[in-house]
N, C-alpha and C positions, 0 to 999 in steps of 0.2 A: 433412492440413494441412502446409504447407511448413515444414520445420524451419529453413530458411535465412533466412526473413524473419519480421518481427513487425509487427503492425498499429500504426500511429500515427494521430494526428488527420489528418495529411496523406497517409495511405495507407501501404502496406507499405514497410519499409526492411530492408535486410540486417541480420540480427542482428549480424554482424561489424562493422557500422558504428555500433553504439549508442554507443560511446565511454564517456567518464566519465558514470556514471549514478547519479542519486539515486533510490532504489527506493521511496520513500514520501514523497511531497509532495502537497499539495492546491493547487488554484488558489483555489477558494472552498469553504468549509464553511458551509452555510446550512440554516435550517429554514423552508422556503417558507410553510407555514401561519402560523407565528408572524410571519414577515416581513410577510406580507400584512395581518395583523391589528394588529400593534403597532409595527412599525418605521416611523419617520418620516424617517429620514436616509439611506435607501438611494438612491444616485444611480447608475444603471446605467452611464452613459457615463463617469462619473468613476472608478468601480471598475474598469471594463475598461481605461481608460487607465492607471491605477495598476498593474494587473497586467501590462500590456505593458511598462512601465518596469522593474518588478521582474524579469521574466523575461528581458528584454534584458540586464540587469545580470548575471543568473545565467549566461546564455550567454557573455557576455564574460569571465566568471571561469574558463571552461574546461569547464563542464558541457555535455554534448551532449544528454542525455536525462533526462527526469523521468517517473516513473510516478505517475499521479494515481488513487488507488483510491477516488474519490468515487462512491458508488452511492446507491440508494434508501435514505433515512435520513440522508444527508449533503448532500442538495440538488443532486444531479447535474443538470447542464444542459450537454450536450455542444455544443449550438449556440453557446452563449456561449464555451466553450473554443475552438471553431473560430474564432470572431471574433478571439480573442486570439492564437491560434497563427499566423494569417495575418500578423500584425504582428511576429512574432518568428522571423525566418528562421534556419535552422540549429539550432533546438531541437526535438528530438523529444518529443512529449507522448503518452504511452500512457494510455488510459482503461480503465475496468473495468466489469464488470457484476456484479450480486449484490445482496444486501440487508444492511444494517448494523443490527443490533438486539442488545440485551443480554438481552431477555426475550421479548416476544411478536412474532409476525409482524405486519407492517403490516396495518391494518384491511382493506385491499383483498383480502388473502389469507385473512382469518379464516374465511370461509365458502366458499372455493374449494378444490377438491381435498381435501375432508374426508370425502366419502362413501366407503363401502367399495368398493374396486376402482377408484376414480376416480384418474386419473393426477395427479401433482404438477404444477400449472401453472407453477410457478417454473422447472422444468427447461426447458420449451419456450421460455419467455421469455428465459432466460439464453442458451440456444443461439442464439436468433434474434439477440440482440445481438452474438454472436460471429461468426455466419455471414452475416447480412444487414446489420447496422449498428444503431446506437443512436438511438432517438428520431427516426427518419426522416432522420438526417443522412448515412447511408451510412458513417459512421465505425464500424469494427468494434472491439469490445472485445478487449484483449490479455490480460486476466487476469480471474479471478473473485475476488470479495471477500466475506467474511462476518466474523462476530465472535463471540467468547465472552469475557465479562469476569468479574469477581468474582461476579456473580450465578450463574455456573455454567451447567450444561447444562440450561437450561429446555426445555420442549417446543418453544417457538418457535425457539430457537437451534438445537436439534437438527434440526428440520425444514429450516431454511435450510442447515445444514451438509450434510445428506444430499442436498438438491437441488443444491447446488454440486458435490458429489462426482459426481453423476450427469451433470451438464453437462460436467464435466471429462472423465469417461470417454468421453463421446460426441464431444468435440471435441479433447481433448489440451491444452486451455488451462490454464495454471498457476493455482494458488490462493494467495491471500494471506488469512491469518486474523489478525484483531486478537485478541491474547491478553492475559491478565493473569497474568504469570509469578509474581507474588507468591502467587497461589493455584494455581499450576501447571496452568492450564487447557490448556496444551499437551498434557498427558497425555490430557485428554478429546478433544482434536482427534485425537491419535494413535489412540485407540480407535475413534471414530466413522468417521473417514476410512479407517482400516484395515479396518473391517467392510465398507465400500463398495468396497474394492479399490484405493484410491488409493496410488500410489507416493509415499513421503515426499519423494523428490527433486523432486516437482512442487509442494511446499507450502512457503510462506514463513510463518514464525511471527512476525508483526509484534509490535513492542514488547518483544522479548526483552531489550533493553538496560535495561529497567526493573528487572531483577533483578541482584543481585550474587552469585548462587549459581552459581558456575562449574561445579560438579559437575552440577547439574540441566541447565544449558544444554548441557554437553558430552554428556550422555546423549541429548538430543534431536538434537544434531548427529551423534552416532554412528549414530542411526537413519536419518540422511539428510536431515533437515529443514534448510532454509535459515533462519538466524536474522536477523531484522530488528533491527539496532541503530539505531533510526530515530527517536529522540525527543531528539536533542541539542538543547539550548536550553530544554527544559521542566524548568527547575530545581526547580519545586515538586513534581515527581514523583521525580526523581533528580538529585542534584547533578552538575555537570560532572565533577568528579574521579572520582566513582564510575562514571559512564558510560565515561569514558576507561579507567579501571582494568580494568573487566571485559572490554573489547575487547582491551586489551593482554595480559591474563592468558590469554584464549582463544587469542590469536595465539601466545603463549609455549608453549601446550600443543599447537600445531599445527592450530588450527581456523580459520585465516584464510580458507580456501576454503569455510567454512560460514557466513560472515557478509556482510552488506551494510550500508552506512552511509547515514544520511539524517537528516532533522529532523522529519518529519511537520508541516512548517510550511505556511502558506498566505498568500495575499495579503490575504485577509479571512476571518474566522471570526466568526459571530454567537453562538457558544456562550459566549464569554468577554467579560466587560465590559472596557472600555478600561483601567480602572485595574489590572486583573490582568495584562493584556497588557504594560502599561508596566513591571511588575515582572519581566518576562522579556525583557530587551532583546536577548538572543542567540538568540531563537527566530525565525529567519529563514533564507532559502535559502542564505546564504553562510557560515553558521557552520561547517559541516563542513570546507570547504576552507580557510577562514581560520584557524580555531582548533583544530578537532579533529585534523586531519591533522598539524599541527606538534606537538601535544601527544602524539600517538601515536609520532611519530618520537623525541621526547625520552625516551619510555619504552621505546625499543629496537625498536619495530615496523619491520620492514624494508620497503624500497620495493616489493619483489615482493608482499608481503602487502597493502600499501595498494592496489596496482594490482589485485590479486585482488578486494578488497572493493568497489572503485569501478568496475571495468570487467569483469574476467574472470568473476566470479560472476554478475552480471546477464546477461551474454551466454549463459553456460552454462545458466542457469535457464530463460530463454526458449526456447533451442534444444532442450534435451533433453526439455522437457515436452510437445512436440508429437509427434503421431503421423503 
């Protein structure tokens, strides 16, 4: 795999041209079965048009690239993303392959790949998304995505983690893992992916900013992991001041090159009822540049560190993970 380019919805672009990058944002987070059964207000054209407006505004703010780690379990529909991307010139959108679960594998895989000696079918499917394209679109996945939350290392979660590791080793594609730092699930990731032979430098531990434990995060950074400080705006999980403070503290300790910044926002998410969304007015694509960056400057974070977190580290992560 060419280390100098990365796949986007509109095709490969030079890694050096990714520019300011938000490393964890979604366009839509949906539950298709529930949508089909219960949702009466989904308007496809209106949602697409709204996404186009939001992403154009994001591009106008100075962001060049977003990484959308929406996979099976989050309502991935790359053909819809392509429709939106066509109307937002100048914005790179990178998509993912993998499975998002906190406990069991999706029912589709429950009785596949479970007989003695039978290969894990997820590996072949992930590799196909990376080498041939996703959902018949021809768009190739730029990263692998999986999850481990406070439920811990269930059998299903471990199965997905190991499948992701094998797909990474075959393709060199970097891995993003949703983690729950409050229960230190990054340590489980370290053990399982380490057993599979994955270099920590190829792994981003998403949601690390949910923790205020600088020593724990520094330990993971020392191992070589990239820390996703990516939920700015989700005040119900961690207040703004604490999120800013942990990034500033890690920068003070010299770990700016081990972090990336983002919001984990979306144009539309059906997991959260509108009243709760209204209680988080800063959970949107523009929060990092408008509010977080100035707050970090006020706390003494230098421009070179901000540039590293928003541009240099994403470039390096995508480049060095490939073989």
